[in-house]
PDB file of the backbone (N, CA, C, O) and the ligand in Angstrom, with CONECT records:
HET     ZN  A 101       1
ATOM      1  N   MET A   1      58.844  -9.297  90.849  1.00  0.00           N
ATOM      2  CA  MET A   1      58.427 -10.068  92.044  1.00  0.00           C
ATOM      3  C   MET A   1      59.719 -10.613  92.764  1.00  0.00           C
ATOM      4  O   MET A   1      60.672 -10.965  92.069  1.00  0.00           O
ATOM      5  N   GLY A   2      59.778 -10.691  94.135  1.00  0.00           N
ATOM      6  CA  GLY A   2      60.895 -11.249  94.742  1.00  0.00           C
ATOM      7  C   GLY A   2      61.852 -10.145  95.253  1.00  0.00           C
ATOM      8  O   GLY A   2      62.538 -10.369  96.250  1.00  0.00           O
ATOM      9  N   SER A   3      61.914  -9.038  94.646  1.00  0.00           N
ATOM     10  CA  SER A   3      62.817  -7.928  95.112  1.00  0.00           C
ATOM     11  C   SER A   3      62.307  -7.291  96.299  1.00  0.00           C
ATOM     12  O   SER A   3      63.101  -6.756  97.072  1.00  0.00           O
ATOM     13  N   LEU A   4      61.059  -7.288  96.529  1.00  0.00           N
ATOM     14  CA  LEU A   4      60.461  -6.628  97.762  1.00  0.00           C
ATOM     15  C   LEU A   4      59.677  -7.635  98.595  1.00  0.00           C
ATOM     16  O   LEU A   4      58.448  -7.571  98.622  1.00  0.00           O
ATOM     17  N   PRO A   5      60.318  -8.523  99.248  1.00  0.00           N
ATOM     18  CA  PRO A   5      59.556  -9.414 100.133  1.00  0.00           C
ATOM     19  C   PRO A   5      58.926  -8.737 101.227  1.00  0.00           C
ATOM     20  O   PRO A   5      59.512  -7.800 101.769  1.00  0.00           O
ATOM     21  N   GLY A   6      57.726  -9.134 101.631  1.00  0.00           N
ATOM     22  CA  GLY A   6      57.030  -8.376 102.776  1.00  0.00           C
ATOM     23  C   GLY A   6      55.992  -7.486 102.227  1.00  0.00           C
ATOM     24  O   GLY A   6      54.942  -7.352 102.856  1.00  0.00           O
ATOM     25  N   GLY A   7      56.189  -6.842 101.074  1.00  0.00           N
ATOM     26  CA  GLY A   7      55.144  -5.958 100.568  1.00  0.00           C
ATOM     27  C   GLY A   7      53.756  -6.838 100.315  1.00  0.00           C
ATOM     28  O   GLY A   7      52.654  -6.452 100.705  1.00  0.00           O
ATOM     29  N   GLY A   8      53.948  -7.874  99.719  1.00  0.00           N
ATOM     30  CA  GLY A   8      52.841  -8.774  99.310  1.00  0.00           C
ATOM     31  C   GLY A   8      52.267  -9.394 100.594  1.00  0.00           C
ATOM     32  O   GLY A   8      51.060  -9.526 100.800  1.00  0.00           O
ATOM     33  N   GLU A   9      53.265  -9.768 101.455  1.00  0.00           N
ATOM     34  CA  GLU A   9      52.733 -10.439 102.741  1.00  0.00           C
ATOM     35  C   GLU A   9      52.072  -9.482 103.623  1.00  0.00           C
ATOM     36  O   GLU A   9      51.157  -9.883 104.343  1.00  0.00           O
ATOM     37  N   LEU A  10      52.433  -8.274 103.645  1.00  0.00           N
ATOM     38  CA  LEU A  10      51.668  -7.205 104.427  1.00  0.00           C
ATOM     39  C   LEU A  10      50.279  -7.068 104.015  1.00  0.00           C
ATOM     40  O   LEU A  10      49.360  -6.962 104.827  1.00  0.00           O
ATOM     41  N   ILE A  11      50.127  -7.071 102.743  1.00  0.00           N
ATOM     42  CA  ILE A  11      48.663  -6.966 102.268  1.00  0.00           C
ATOM     43  C   ILE A  11      47.843  -8.217 102.617  1.00  0.00           C
ATOM     44  O   ILE A  11      46.659  -8.113 102.936  1.00  0.00           O
ATOM     45  N   ILE A  12      48.437  -9.329 102.559  1.00  0.00           N
ATOM     46  CA  ILE A  12      47.806 -10.572 103.071  1.00  0.00           C
ATOM     47  C   ILE A  12      47.529 -10.482 104.532  1.00  0.00           C
ATOM     48  O   ILE A  12      46.427 -10.824 104.958  1.00  0.00           O
ATOM     49  N   ILE A  13      48.493 -10.027 105.350  1.00  0.00           N
ATOM     50  CA  ILE A  13      48.152  -9.887 106.759  1.00  0.00           C
ATOM     51  C   ILE A  13      47.045  -8.915 107.014  1.00  0.00           C
ATOM     52  O   ILE A  13      46.201  -9.139 107.882  1.00  0.00           O
ATOM     53  N   MET A  14      47.034  -7.880 106.299  1.00  0.00           N
ATOM     54  CA  MET A  14      45.883  -6.885 106.497  1.00  0.00           C
ATOM     55  C   MET A  14      44.674  -7.433 106.142  1.00  0.00           C
ATOM     56  O   MET A  14      43.688  -7.138 106.817  1.00  0.00           O
ATOM     57  N   LEU A  15      44.559  -8.260 105.102  1.00  0.00           N
ATOM     58  CA  LEU A  15      43.350  -8.946 104.716  1.00  0.00           C
ATOM     59  C   LEU A  15      42.844  -9.924 105.743  1.00  0.00           C
ATOM     60  O   LEU A  15      41.650 -10.013 106.029  1.00  0.00           O
ATOM     61  N   VAL A  16      43.785 -10.649 106.282  1.00  0.00           N
ATOM     62  CA  VAL A  16      43.507 -11.667 107.342  1.00  0.00           C
ATOM     63  C   VAL A  16      42.970 -10.909 108.579  1.00  0.00           C
ATOM     64  O   VAL A  16      41.977 -11.301 109.192  1.00  0.00           O
ATOM     65  N   LEU A  17      43.703  -9.760 108.929  1.00  0.00           N
ATOM     66  CA  LEU A  17      43.145  -9.038 110.054  1.00  0.00           C
ATOM     67  C   LEU A  17      41.705  -8.503 109.754  1.00  0.00           C
ATOM     68  O   LEU A  17      40.856  -8.514 110.645  1.00  0.00           O
ATOM     69  N   LEU A  18      41.450  -8.065 108.584  1.00  0.00           N
ATOM     70  CA  LEU A  18      40.087  -7.668 108.296  1.00  0.00           C
ATOM     71  C   LEU A  18      39.115  -8.740 108.416  1.00  0.00           C
ATOM     72  O   LEU A  18      38.007  -8.507 108.898  1.00  0.00           O
ATOM     73  N   LEU A  19      39.458  -9.940 107.999  1.00  0.00           N
ATOM     74  CA  LEU A  19      38.502 -11.124 108.051  1.00  0.00           C
ATOM     75  C   LEU A  19      38.417 -11.477 109.530  1.00  0.00           C
ATOM     76  O   LEU A  19      37.314 -11.752 110.003  1.00  0.00           O
ATOM     77  N   LEU A  20      39.452 -11.487 110.251  1.00  0.00           N
ATOM     78  CA  LEU A  20      39.303 -11.873 111.632  1.00  0.00           C
ATOM     79  C   LEU A  20      38.590 -11.005 112.574  1.00  0.00           C
ATOM     80  O   LEU A  20      37.821 -11.479 113.409  1.00  0.00           O
ATOM     81  N   PHE A  21      38.853  -9.576 112.452  1.00  0.00           N
ATOM     82  CA  PHE A  21      38.234  -8.643 113.337  1.00  0.00           C
ATOM     83  C   PHE A  21      37.057  -7.925 112.695  1.00  0.00           C
ATOM     84  O   PHE A  21      36.182  -7.406 113.386  1.00  0.00           O
ATOM     85  N   GLY A  22      37.045  -7.900 111.364  1.00  0.00           N
ATOM     86  CA  GLY A  22      35.991  -7.209 110.655  1.00  0.00           C
ATOM     87  C   GLY A  22      36.412  -5.775 110.507  1.00  0.00           C
ATOM     88  O   GLY A  22      37.198  -5.284 111.317  1.00  0.00           O
ATOM     89  N   ALA A  23      35.939  -5.109 109.539  1.00  0.00           N
ATOM     90  CA  ALA A  23      36.384  -3.731 109.203  1.00  0.00           C
ATOM     91  C   ALA A  23      35.903  -2.788 110.278  1.00  0.00           C
ATOM     92  O   ALA A  23      36.577  -1.810 110.601  1.00  0.00           O
ATOM     93  N   SER A  24      34.765  -3.069 110.826  1.00  0.00           N
ATOM     94  CA  SER A  24      34.066  -2.082 111.734  1.00  0.00           C
ATOM     95  C   SER A  24      34.847  -2.122 113.119  1.00  0.00           C
ATOM     96  O   SER A  24      34.876  -1.170 113.898  1.00  0.00           O
ATOM     97  N   ARG A  25      35.440  -3.275 113.315  1.00  0.00           N
ATOM     98  CA  ARG A  25      36.015  -3.413 114.731  1.00  0.00           C
ATOM     99  C   ARG A  25      37.525  -2.956 114.757  1.00  0.00           C
ATOM    100  O   ARG A  25      38.143  -2.802 115.811  1.00  0.00           O
ATOM    101  N   LEU A  26      38.048  -2.759 113.540  1.00  0.00           N
ATOM    102  CA  LEU A  26      39.505  -2.361 113.493  1.00  0.00           C
ATOM    103  C   LEU A  26      39.801  -1.016 114.223  1.00  0.00           C
ATOM    104  O   LEU A  26      40.753  -0.938 114.999  1.00  0.00           O
ATOM    105  N   PRO A  27      39.003   0.013 113.977  1.00  0.00           N
ATOM    106  CA  PRO A  27      39.199   1.278 114.663  1.00  0.00           C
ATOM    107  C   PRO A  27      39.184   1.260 116.127  1.00  0.00           C
ATOM    108  O   PRO A  27      39.894   1.971 116.838  1.00  0.00           O
ATOM    109  N   LYS A  28      38.253   0.327 116.564  1.00  0.00           N
ATOM    110  CA  LYS A  28      38.088   0.199 118.116  1.00  0.00           C
ATOM    111  C   LYS A  28      39.371  -0.553 118.666  1.00  0.00           C
ATOM    112  O   LYS A  28      39.871  -0.225 119.742  1.00  0.00           O
ATOM    113  N   LEU A  29      39.873  -1.555 117.900  1.00  0.00           N
ATOM    114  CA  LEU A  29      41.073  -2.233 118.340  1.00  0.00           C
ATOM    115  C   LEU A  29      42.222  -1.271 118.325  1.00  0.00           C
ATOM    116  O   LEU A  29      43.005  -1.225 119.273  1.00  0.00           O
ATOM    117  N   ALA A  30      42.346  -0.483 117.245  1.00  0.00           N
ATOM    118  CA  ALA A  30      43.436   0.470 117.285  1.00  0.00           C
ATOM    119  C   ALA A  30      43.346   1.512 118.385  1.00  0.00           C
ATOM    120  O   ALA A  30      44.364   1.963 118.912  1.00  0.00           O
ATOM    121  N   ARG A  31      42.174   1.875 118.713  1.00  0.00           N
ATOM    122  CA  ARG A  31      42.016   2.907 119.836  1.00  0.00           C
ATOM    123  C   ARG A  31      42.327   2.216 121.195  1.00  0.00           C
ATOM    124  O   ARG A  31      42.962   2.865 122.026  1.00  0.00           O
ATOM    125  N   SER A  32      41.963   1.059 121.458  1.00  0.00           N
ATOM    126  CA  SER A  32      42.305   0.354 122.696  1.00  0.00           C
ATOM    127  C   SER A  32      43.832   0.092 122.830  1.00  0.00           C
ATOM    128  O   SER A  32      44.393   0.086 123.926  1.00  0.00           O
ATOM    129  N   MET A  33      44.469  -0.124 121.656  1.00  0.00           N
ATOM    130  CA  MET A  33      45.946  -0.364 121.657  1.00  0.00           C
ATOM    131  C   MET A  33      46.627   0.908 121.993  1.00  0.00           C
ATOM    132  O   MET A  33      47.634   0.923 122.702  1.00  0.00           O
ATOM    133  N   GLY A  34      46.060   2.036 121.464  1.00  0.00           N
ATOM    134  CA  GLY A  34      46.609   3.402 121.704  1.00  0.00           C
ATOM    135  C   GLY A  34      46.575   3.828 123.155  1.00  0.00           C
ATOM    136  O   GLY A  34      47.503   4.378 123.748  1.00  0.00           O
ATOM    137  N   GLN A  35      45.264   3.474 123.710  1.00  0.00           N
ATOM    138  CA  GLN A  35      45.097   3.833 125.105  1.00  0.00           C
ATOM    139  C   GLN A  35      46.020   3.061 126.045  1.00  0.00           C
ATOM    140  O   GLN A  35      46.477   3.557 127.074  1.00  0.00           O
ATOM    141  N   ALA A  36      46.281   1.749 125.608  1.00  0.00           N
ATOM    142  CA  ALA A  36      47.212   0.946 126.580  1.00  0.00           C
ATOM    143  C   ALA A  36      48.520   1.563 126.516  1.00  0.00           C
ATOM    144  O   ALA A  36      49.206   1.677 127.531  1.00  0.00           O
ATOM    145  N   GLY A  37      48.950   2.014 125.245  1.00  0.00           N
ATOM    146  CA  GLY A  37      50.246   2.537 125.167  1.00  0.00           C
ATOM    147  C   GLY A  37      50.414   3.871 125.996  1.00  0.00           C
ATOM    148  O   GLY A  37      51.433   4.124 126.638  1.00  0.00           O
ATOM    149  N   LYS A  38      49.364   4.658 125.923  1.00  0.00           N
ATOM    150  CA  LYS A  38      49.384   5.861 126.699  1.00  0.00           C
ATOM    151  C   LYS A  38      49.448   5.703 128.202  1.00  0.00           C
ATOM    152  O   LYS A  38      50.155   6.417 128.914  1.00  0.00           O
ATOM    153  N   GLU A  39      48.625   4.670 128.674  1.00  0.00           N
ATOM    154  CA  GLU A  39      48.703   4.404 130.091  1.00  0.00           C
ATOM    155  C   GLU A  39      50.019   3.816 130.567  1.00  0.00           C
ATOM    156  O   GLU A  39      50.462   4.058 131.690  1.00  0.00           O
ATOM    157  N   PHE A  40      50.614   3.062 129.713  1.00  0.00           N
ATOM    158  CA  PHE A  40      51.828   2.490 130.022  1.00  0.00           C
ATOM    159  C   PHE A  40      52.912   3.594 130.167  1.00  0.00           C
ATOM    160  O   PHE A  40      53.804   3.517 131.011  1.00  0.00           O
ATOM    161  N   LYS A  41      52.781   4.628 129.291  1.00  0.00           N
ATOM    162  CA  LYS A  41      53.813   5.702 129.253  1.00  0.00           C
ATOM    163  C   LYS A  41      53.633   6.509 130.649  1.00  0.00           C
ATOM    164  O   LYS A  41      54.600   6.827 131.341  1.00  0.00           O
ATOM    165  N   THR A  42      52.297   6.803 130.981  1.00  0.00           N
ATOM    166  CA  THR A  42      52.102   7.626 132.244  1.00  0.00           C
ATOM    167  C   THR A  42      52.538   6.735 133.474  1.00  0.00           C
ATOM    168  O   THR A  42      53.019   7.282 134.466  1.00  0.00           O
ATOM    169  N   GLY A  43      52.378   5.393 133.417  1.00  0.00           N
ATOM    170  CA  GLY A  43      52.847   4.572 134.521  1.00  0.00           C
ATOM    171  C   GLY A  43      54.332   4.669 134.640  1.00  0.00           C
ATOM    172  O   GLY A  43      54.871   4.750 135.744  1.00  0.00           O
ATOM    173  N   MET A  44      55.032   4.661 133.470  1.00  0.00           N
ATOM    174  CA  MET A  44      56.547   4.704 133.487  1.00  0.00           C
ATOM    175  C   MET A  44      56.976   6.134 134.046  1.00  0.00           C
ATOM    176  O   MET A  44      57.953   6.249 134.787  1.00  0.00           O
ATOM    177  N   LYS A  45      56.245   7.149 133.678  1.00  0.00           N
ATOM    178  CA  LYS A  45      56.603   8.546 134.141  1.00  0.00           C
ATOM    179  C   LYS A  45      56.426   8.582 135.677  1.00  0.00           C
ATOM    180  O   LYS A  45      57.296   9.084 136.389  1.00  0.00           O
ATOM    181  N   GLU A  46      55.361   8.079 136.152  1.00  0.00           N
ATOM    182  CA  GLU A  46      55.105   8.081 137.645  1.00  0.00           C
ATOM    183  C   GLU A  46      56.088   7.295 138.413  1.00  0.00           C
ATOM    184  O   GLU A  46      56.550   7.693 139.483  1.00  0.00           O
ATOM    185  N   GLY A  47      56.417   6.126 137.835  1.00  0.00           N
ATOM    186  CA  GLY A  47      57.397   5.338 138.525  1.00  0.00           C
ATOM    187  C   GLY A  47      58.739   5.983 138.510  1.00  0.00           C
ATOM    188  O   GLY A  47      59.529   5.791 139.434  1.00  0.00           O
ATOM    189  N   TYR A  48      59.039   6.792 137.423  1.00  0.00           N
ATOM    190  CA  TYR A  48      60.423   7.371 137.397  1.00  0.00           C
ATOM    191  C   TYR A  48      60.458   8.554 138.370  1.00  0.00           C
ATOM    192  O   TYR A  48      61.498   8.814 138.976  1.00  0.00           O
ATOM    193  N   LYS A  49      59.268   9.320 138.543  1.00  0.00           N
ATOM    194  CA  LYS A  49      59.164  10.444 139.372  1.00  0.00           C
ATOM    195  C   LYS A  49      59.241  10.059 140.821  1.00  0.00           C
ATOM    196  O   LYS A  49      59.798  10.826 141.606  1.00  0.00           O
ATOM    197  N   GLU A  50      58.708   8.891 141.245  1.00  0.00           N
ATOM    198  CA  GLU A  50      58.695   8.718 142.651  1.00  0.00           C
ATOM    199  C   GLU A  50      60.099   8.297 143.101  1.00  0.00           C
ATOM    200  O   GLU A  50      60.454   8.739 144.193  1.00  0.00           O
ATOM    201  N   ASP A  51      60.828   7.625 142.528  1.00  0.00           N
ATOM    202  CA  ASP A  51      62.253   7.131 142.908  1.00  0.00           C
ATOM    203  C   ASP A  51      63.283   8.249 143.226  1.00  0.00           C
ATOM    204  O   ASP A  51      63.817   8.278 144.334  1.00  0.00           O
ATOM    205  N   PRO A  52      63.547   9.098 142.346  1.00  0.00           N
ATOM    206  CA  PRO A  52      64.641  10.075 142.685  1.00  0.00           C
ATOM    207  C   PRO A  52      64.322  11.109 143.732  1.00  0.00           C
ATOM    208  O   PRO A  52      65.193  11.672 144.395  1.00  0.00           O
ATOM    209  N   GLU A  53      62.888  11.355 143.861  1.00  0.00           N
ATOM    210  CA  GLU A  53      62.391  12.390 144.810  1.00  0.00           C
ATOM    211  C   GLU A  53      62.484  11.968 146.305  1.00  0.00           C
ATOM    212  O   GLU A  53      62.498  12.779 147.232  1.00  0.00           O
ATOM    213  N   SER A  54      62.542  10.708 146.436  1.00  0.00           N
ATOM    214  CA  SER A  54      62.726  10.179 147.937  1.00  0.00           C
ATOM    215  C   SER A  54      64.014  10.377 148.436  1.00  0.00           C
ATOM    216  O   SER A  54      64.972   9.956 147.787  1.00  0.00           O
ATOM    217  N   VAL A  55      64.191  11.011 149.597  1.00  0.00           N
ATOM    218  CA  VAL A  55      65.463  11.294 150.086  1.00  0.00           C
ATOM    219  C   VAL A  55      65.821  10.240 151.156  1.00  0.00           C
ATOM    220  O   VAL A  55      66.942  10.228 151.666  1.00  0.00           O
ATOM    221  N   GLU A  56      64.874   9.372 151.486  1.00  0.00           N
ATOM    222  CA  GLU A  56      65.092   8.330 152.473  1.00  0.00           C
ATOM    223  C   GLU A  56      66.185   7.416 152.055  1.00  0.00           C
ATOM    224  O   GLU A  56      66.223   7.027 150.887  1.00  0.00           O
ATOM    225  N   GLY A  57      67.119   7.027 152.961  1.00  0.00           N
ATOM    226  CA  GLY A  57      68.191   6.155 152.711  1.00  0.00           C
ATOM    227  C   GLY A  57      69.492   6.669 153.190  1.00  0.00           C
ATOM    228  O   GLY A  57      69.513   7.748 153.781  1.00  0.00           O
ATOM    229  N   PRO A  58      70.660   5.950 152.976  1.00  0.00           N
ATOM    230  CA  PRO A  58      71.884   6.457 153.437  1.00  0.00           C
ATOM    231  C   PRO A  58      72.435   7.711 152.758  1.00  0.00           C
ATOM    232  O   PRO A  58      72.363   7.784 151.532  1.00  0.00           O
ATOM    233  N   CYS A  59      72.929   8.611 153.402  1.00  0.00           N
ATOM    234  CA  CYS A  59      73.437   9.876 152.738  1.00  0.00           C
ATOM    235  C   CYS A  59      74.647   9.448 151.911  1.00  0.00           C
ATOM    236  O   CYS A  59      75.462   8.648 152.369  1.00  0.00           O
ATOM    237  N   PRO A  60      74.766   9.983 150.680  1.00  0.00           N
ATOM    238  CA  PRO A  60      75.937   9.544 149.836  1.00  0.00           C
ATOM    239  C   PRO A  60      77.190  10.294 150.134  1.00  0.00           C
ATOM    240  O   PRO A  60      78.244  10.003 149.568  1.00  0.00           O
ATOM    241  N   PHE A  61      77.097  11.257 151.016  1.00  0.00           N
ATOM    242  CA  PHE A  61      78.309  11.963 151.563  1.00  0.00           C
ATOM    243  C   PHE A  61      78.955  11.419 152.815  1.00  0.00           C
ATOM    244  O   PHE A  61      80.172  11.289 152.948  1.00  0.00           O
ATOM    245  N   CYS A  62      77.970  11.084 153.801  1.00  0.00           N
ATOM    246  CA  CYS A  62      78.541  10.620 155.097  1.00  0.00           C
ATOM    247  C   CYS A  62      77.931   9.296 155.542  1.00  0.00           C
ATOM    248  O   CYS A  62      78.251   8.820 156.631  1.00  0.00           O
ATOM    249  N   GLU A  63      77.051   8.678 154.726  1.00  0.00           N
ATOM    250  CA  GLU A  63      76.479   7.382 154.995  1.00  0.00           C
ATOM    251  C   GLU A  63      75.532   7.353 156.222  1.00  0.00           C
ATOM    252  O   GLU A  63      75.130   6.286 156.684  1.00  0.00           O
ATOM    253  N   THR A  64      75.204   8.506 156.712  1.00  0.00           N
ATOM    254  CA  THR A  64      74.139   8.603 157.745  1.00  0.00           C
ATOM    255  C   THR A  64      72.750   8.332 157.132  1.00  0.00           C
ATOM    256  O   THR A  64      72.463   8.780 156.022  1.00  0.00           O
ATOM    257  N   GLN A  65      71.931   7.629 157.830  1.00  0.00           N
ATOM    258  CA  GLN A  65      70.511   7.291 157.421  1.00  0.00           C
ATOM    259  C   GLN A  65      69.697   8.519 157.448  1.00  0.00           C
ATOM    260  O   GLN A  65      69.459   9.087 158.514  1.00  0.00           O
ATOM    261  N   VAL A  66      69.231   8.980 156.237  1.00  0.00           N
ATOM    262  CA  VAL A  66      68.399  10.177 156.078  1.00  0.00           C
ATOM    263  C   VAL A  66      66.834   9.744 156.217  1.00  0.00           C
ATOM    264  O   VAL A  66      66.405   8.748 155.636  1.00  0.00           O
ATOM    265  N   ALA A  67      66.147  10.445 156.907  1.00  0.00           N
ATOM    266  CA  ALA A  67      64.759  10.066 157.083  1.00  0.00           C
ATOM    267  C   ALA A  67      64.021  10.585 155.920  1.00  0.00           C
ATOM    268  O   ALA A  67      64.404  11.586 155.314  1.00  0.00           O
ATOM    269  N   GLU A  68      62.906   9.878 155.581  1.00  0.00           N
ATOM    270  CA  GLU A  68      61.924  10.341 154.466  1.00  0.00           C
ATOM    271  C   GLU A  68      61.419  11.585 154.803  1.00  0.00           C
ATOM    272  O   GLU A  68      60.935  11.813 155.911  1.00  0.00           O
ATOM    273  N   GLY A  69      61.517  12.558 153.749  1.00  0.00           N
ATOM    274  CA  GLY A  69      60.835  13.931 154.009  1.00  0.00           C
ATOM    275  C   GLY A  69      61.820  14.864 154.618  1.00  0.00           C
ATOM    276  O   GLY A  69      61.516  16.046 154.781  1.00  0.00           O
ATOM    277  N   ALA A  70      63.028  14.382 154.976  1.00  0.00           N
ATOM    278  CA  ALA A  70      64.074  15.316 155.563  1.00  0.00           C
ATOM    279  C   ALA A  70      64.549  16.355 154.595  1.00  0.00           C
ATOM    280  O   ALA A  70      64.709  16.091 153.404  1.00  0.00           O
ATOM    281  N   LYS A  71      64.777  17.562 155.119  1.00  0.00           N
ATOM    282  CA  LYS A  71      65.309  18.645 154.258  1.00  0.00           C
ATOM    283  C   LYS A  71      66.726  18.635 154.152  1.00  0.00           C
ATOM    284  O   LYS A  71      67.279  19.011 153.119  1.00  0.00           O
ATOM    285  N   PHE A  72      67.415  18.191 155.244  1.00  0.00           N
ATOM    286  CA  PHE A  72      68.800  18.253 155.330  1.00  0.00           C
ATOM    287  C   PHE A  72      69.346  16.886 155.904  1.00  0.00           C
ATOM    288  O   PHE A  72      68.594  16.180 156.576  1.00  0.00           O
ATOM    289  N   CYS A  73      70.636  16.510 155.649  1.00  0.00           N
ATOM    290  CA  CYS A  73      71.165  15.345 156.272  1.00  0.00           C
ATOM    291  C   CYS A  73      71.534  15.789 157.818  1.00  0.00           C
ATOM    292  O   CYS A  73      72.131  16.845 158.026  1.00  0.00           O
ATOM    293  N   SER A  74      71.196  15.037 158.726  1.00  0.00           N
ATOM    294  CA  SER A  74      71.376  15.452 160.078  1.00  0.00           C
ATOM    295  C   SER A  74      72.816  15.422 160.519  1.00  0.00           C
ATOM    296  O   SER A  74      73.151  15.894 161.606  1.00  0.00           O
ATOM    297  N   SER A  75      73.679  14.863 159.673  1.00  0.00           N
ATOM    298  CA  SER A  75      75.073  14.637 160.058  1.00  0.00           C
ATOM    299  C   SER A  75      76.029  15.754 159.366  1.00  0.00           C
ATOM    300  O   SER A  75      76.746  16.517 160.013  1.00  0.00           O
ATOM    301  N   CYS A  76      75.930  15.731 157.996  1.00  0.00           N
ATOM    302  CA  CYS A  76      76.829  16.525 157.391  1.00  0.00           C
ATOM    303  C   CYS A  76      76.111  17.862 156.731  1.00  0.00           C
ATOM    304  O   CYS A  76      76.763  18.687 156.092  1.00  0.00           O
ATOM    305  N   GLY A  77      74.809  17.965 156.943  1.00  0.00           N
ATOM    306  CA  GLY A  77      74.114  19.152 156.652  1.00  0.00           C
ATOM    307  C   GLY A  77      73.764  19.418 155.192  1.00  0.00           C
ATOM    308  O   GLY A  77      73.215  20.470 154.864  1.00  0.00           O
ATOM    309  N   LYS A  78      74.101  18.407 154.262  1.00  0.00           N
ATOM    310  CA  LYS A  78      73.839  18.580 152.857  1.00  0.00           C
ATOM    311  C   LYS A  78      72.225  18.623 152.692  1.00  0.00           C
ATOM    312  O   LYS A  78      71.460  17.998 153.426  1.00  0.00           O
ATOM    313  N   SER A  79      71.864  19.373 151.723  1.00  0.00           N
ATOM    314  CA  SER A  79      70.354  19.489 151.428  1.00  0.00           C
ATOM    315  C   SER A  79      69.764  18.206 150.743  1.00  0.00           C
ATOM    316  O   SER A  79      70.478  17.406 150.139  1.00  0.00           O
ATOM    317  N   ALA A  80      68.538  18.082 150.869  1.00  0.00           N
ATOM    318  CA  ALA A  80      67.873  16.860 150.194  1.00  0.00           C
ATOM    319  C   ALA A  80      68.199  16.851 148.704  1.00  0.00           C
ATOM    320  O   ALA A  80      68.513  15.819 148.111  1.00  0.00           O
ATOM    321  N   ASP A  81      68.108  18.078 148.114  1.00  0.00           N
ATOM    322  CA  ASP A  81      68.397  18.156 146.693  1.00  0.00           C
ATOM    323  C   ASP A  81      69.811  17.711 146.316  1.00  0.00           C
ATOM    324  O   ASP A  81      70.004  17.083 145.275  1.00  0.00           O
ATOM    325  N   GLU A  82      70.821  18.040 147.173  1.00  0.00           N
ATOM    326  CA  GLU A  82      72.173  17.637 146.896  1.00  0.00           C
ATOM    327  C   GLU A  82      72.299  16.096 147.116  1.00  0.00           C
ATOM    328  O   GLU A  82      72.964  15.435 146.318  1.00  0.00           O
ATOM    329  N   ILE A  83      71.681  15.513 148.169  1.00  0.00           N
ATOM    330  CA  ILE A  83      71.686  14.145 148.394  1.00  0.00           C
ATOM    331  C   ILE A  83      71.104  13.374 147.222  1.00  0.00           C
ATOM    332  O   ILE A  83      71.707  12.390 146.792  1.00  0.00           O
ATOM    333  N   VAL A  84      70.025  13.753 146.718  1.00  0.00           N
ATOM    334  CA  VAL A  84      69.263  13.109 145.659  1.00  0.00           C
ATOM    335  C   VAL A  84      70.156  13.232 144.292  1.00  0.00           C
ATOM    336  O   VAL A  84      70.286  12.272 143.532  1.00  0.00           O
ATOM    337  N   ALA A  85      70.713  14.414 144.071  1.00  0.00           N
ATOM    338  CA  ALA A  85      71.462  14.641 142.919  1.00  0.00           C
ATOM    339  C   ALA A  85      72.812  13.817 142.883  1.00  0.00           C
ATOM    340  O   ALA A  85      73.227  13.355 141.820  1.00  0.00           O
ATOM    341  N   GLU A  86      73.501  13.644 144.112  1.00  0.00           N
ATOM    342  CA  GLU A  86      74.679  12.803 144.328  1.00  0.00           C
ATOM    343  C   GLU A  86      74.424  11.470 144.166  1.00  0.00           C
ATOM    344  O   GLU A  86      75.255  10.748 143.616  1.00  0.00           O
ATOM    345  N   ARG A  87      73.152  10.958 144.662  1.00  0.00           N
ATOM    346  CA  ARG A  87      72.824   9.459 144.469  1.00  0.00           C
ATOM    347  C   ARG A  87      72.641   9.229 142.962  1.00  0.00           C
ATOM    348  O   ARG A  87      73.074   8.192 142.460  1.00  0.00           O
ATOM    349  N   GLN A  88      72.042  10.120 142.254  1.00  0.00           N
ATOM    350  CA  GLN A  88      71.809   9.860 140.760  1.00  0.00           C
ATOM    351  C   GLN A  88      73.130   9.877 140.043  1.00  0.00           C
ATOM    352  O   GLN A  88      73.315   9.138 139.076  1.00  0.00           O
ATOM    353  N   LYS A  89      74.042  10.687 140.480  1.00  0.00           N
ATOM    354  CA  LYS A  89      75.393  10.820 139.851  1.00  0.00           C
ATOM    355  C   LYS A  89      76.132   9.540 140.092  1.00  0.00           C
ATOM    356  O   LYS A  89      76.796   9.040 139.184  1.00  0.00           O
ATOM    357  N   GLN A  90      76.043   8.966 141.323  1.00  0.00           N
ATOM    358  CA  GLN A  90      76.754   7.727 141.666  1.00  0.00           C
ATOM    359  C   GLN A  90      76.118   6.569 140.889  1.00  0.00           C
ATOM    360  O   GLN A  90      76.815   5.662 140.433  1.00  0.00           O
ATOM    361  N   LYS A  91      74.735   6.610 140.738  1.00  0.00           N
ATOM    362  CA  LYS A  91      73.992   5.435 140.037  1.00  0.00           C
ATOM    363  C   LYS A  91      74.408   5.449 138.669  1.00  0.00           C
ATOM    364  O   LYS A  91      74.594   4.347 138.152  1.00  0.00           O
ATOM    365  N   SER A  92      74.595   6.489 137.970  1.00  0.00           N
ATOM    366  CA  SER A  92      74.894   6.584 136.546  1.00  0.00           C
ATOM    367  C   SER A  92      76.261   6.502 136.204  1.00  0.00           C
ATOM    368  O   SER A  92      76.595   6.279 135.040  1.00  0.00           O
ATOM    369  N   ALA A  93      77.203   6.686 137.244  1.00  0.00           N
ATOM    370  CA  ALA A  93      78.685   6.549 137.051  1.00  0.00           C
ATOM    371  C   ALA A  93      79.105   5.129 136.962  1.00  0.00           C
ATOM    372  O   ALA A  93      80.293   4.845 136.804  1.00  0.00           O
TER     373      ALA A  93
HETATM  374 ZN    ZN A 101      75.291  13.372 155.130  1.00  0.00          ZN2+
END
């Protein structure tokens, strides 16, 4: 005893959880926790997807304002893909 602290405590925590929530409610609790985690992940993915796809803002090559949905920079002619890629490169640098 004493060489593995936490092992005995973990069992006590499990017993307390069983007493608090009841054995029948634990699977439901685990399921709702899993669902919340999944929804959080999809939310993160959607938030990440929206940002780099928007071409609106100053062109990283010539500083000209590029309109939302534009395919090319009206000043230097760089494509929307190049503008987005260059922005990400500058952001990570
Ligand atoms: Zn430009």
